[in-house]
N, C-alpha and C positions, 0 to 999 in steps of 0.2 A: 474544583464542585464534586461531590461526589453521587455515584451513581449506583443502585441497588438491582440486581439481576435475582430473580426470583422464578422458581420452577412454575408453572401454570397447570399444563397440561402435557401433552405427549409431542403437542403441534403448535403450541406457545411459547416464549420466555417472555415474563413479565419485567417491565422496563420502569422502576421510580426514578423520577431526577431528583436532587435538591432542590434544583430551582426551575424554573417553568415560565422563563422570560421568552423574548421574540429571537433572541442569540441560543439561547440553551436547545429551543424548539426545533432547530435550524439540524442540526445534527442526526435525530430521531426519526424528522420527516424526510432525511436523503434515506433512509432505507427502505426498500421495496418490501410490500406486506405490512409494514406495520400499521399500528390501528387502535386507536383512543377508547379507552373504557372508563366511560363516565361515573360509572357507580362506582369501580372500586382509584378513580384517577389514577390512571397507571396506563400505560402504555405496554402495546406487549409487539412481539416480533418475531419472525419466523423459528420455530426451532429447528437450524439449520447452522452448517459452520459456517455459508455464506453470511446468512443474516447477521450473526455472532464480529466476526470476522470484524465486518463495514461499519456497527456499533464499537466495536474499539477502537478503530480508525478515525470514526467521526469525532469521538472524544477523546484523543489522544493525549489528552493533559491531566484528564479526568482520573478519579480515584474509586474503581468499582470494587462491588463488595457483593460478595453470591452468597442466597441461602447457605443450609443445611443440605436441602433437597437438591440444587441445582450442583451442588459440588459432589454431588454424592452420584448422580446421574450423567451429569457432565466434568469431568475431572479434568480434561485441558483445558477446559474455559480456566477454572485454577495455577498451569501449568503456565499459560499464556503472559496469567497477568504478571505473574512471576517472572518469567522472561521479561516482559516489558519494564516490571522493575529494574531489572539486572542492566540490563541493556540500559535502561536510564543514568544511572550510576558510574558506566562506567565510559571511561574517558576515550573517544576514538579517535585513531591518526587522522593527520588531514586528508589524506586521501579517503579513510572511511567515512569522512565527514560530508566530502562530494566539492573539495577545492575546486574552482574553477578559474583559472585568469588568463591571462595572454601568455604566457609560456605554456602552458596544454595546449592551447589554442592550436599553437606555433610546432608544437611538436605532433600536435593530430595530423596538421596539413601537410606537416613534411612527412610523417610515415607514410599517410596517402600516395603522398606524391611520388616519393620512391617506389609503392609497388604498381603504379601505371594508372592509379585510377581519373579518371576523365571529371574534369572542372566542375559538370554537372552533380554528379556523387560526390565530389569533397565538399563542396558546398554544401549538400544535402544531410553529409554525415555530423560536420558539424555545425547546422543549424541544430539537428535532432538533440545530436551529446550537450548545444549547449540550455536547450529547452529542459532536459531532463535536470539536468542540475538546479536549474533556477526554480525547480521544484523544490530541491531538495533545500535551498536558503533558508536560513532562519531554526533549521531543527536540527537536532540531535543525531539522528537514527543512521547507525550505522549500514553500505550501501550493501545487501547482502542479495538471495533468492526473492524474498517477500517484496525488497523491494521496489526492484523494477520487473515484478510478475504485477505487482498492485497499478504503479506507472503505466503498464501495456495495458490491463483491463480498466484502467481508466479512462485511457484513451480511447478504447472500444467504445467505453459506456458515453463516452461523448459525441460518437456515431462514425468517429473516422475509419477511415479503411482498414481493411486489414493488411493490406500493400502498405499503409502508411506505418501501421503501427510493428510491420514486420524490418521494415528498413529503421524504422528506431531502435530496434532489436538490434541487427547488422554493425550499425552504426555504434554503438555502446559494446556490443561487444567485441569490434574493432579494440576503440578504445582502450580496454581495460586489458585486452590483449598483449596490444603493439605500442601505448603510449604509457602504461602503468606496468605493464608486464608482469600482468599477472593472470598468467595460463591457466590456475585452477578453477577462475572466475569463467570459465567459456562453459561449464557445465550447468551455471546458474542462469541460461538463457535460453527458455525454452517458448518456442515459438508460440503465438496465441494463437486458436483458431475460433471457429464459431461458435460462443457460447449461448449454451440453453439457457433461457430466462427461467425455469425451474431446475435451478443446481443444486444439486447434492446435500438433498436433506441425509441426516444419519440413518 
């Protein structure tokens, strides 16, 4: 499905969907602050980084086109779309795709036992890691800073506690560092703090 993004004013961006079926509307309805404008037969979302990121995530498989004014005002949107296209054409490795299997599970358990973690923590870390990779199944997305941060934010938006989210981040940090031996990945895990509902408008 094609989606057109249109510059409206300094507070809103227009979103015109190619189709307006029930399934197609689910994505736009997930964006905080979205509004339907009957006269123009168009949706609007807040003019903010958070809103645009949420829209791109809600319609990951769709093709986006920006009008000339929006490309000029917000060039980073074009950069994101180009980057998404490049990532879609790339062939990620098995670990980047989030491969998770019984062998990986055993490796994680053995690494935790070897470092003296309690049985309760071992169970929690394995469960957290499994849930993370379960969410990646069926996608071709590589695991990077944005993948983990969006996962953590999604947990918060579901109403889960900050303690729970921090535990998930600790589990993933341990897995990538001690099982996959991706030491550089440690930098990607930034712990989520309380999020202001009025997030960063440009």
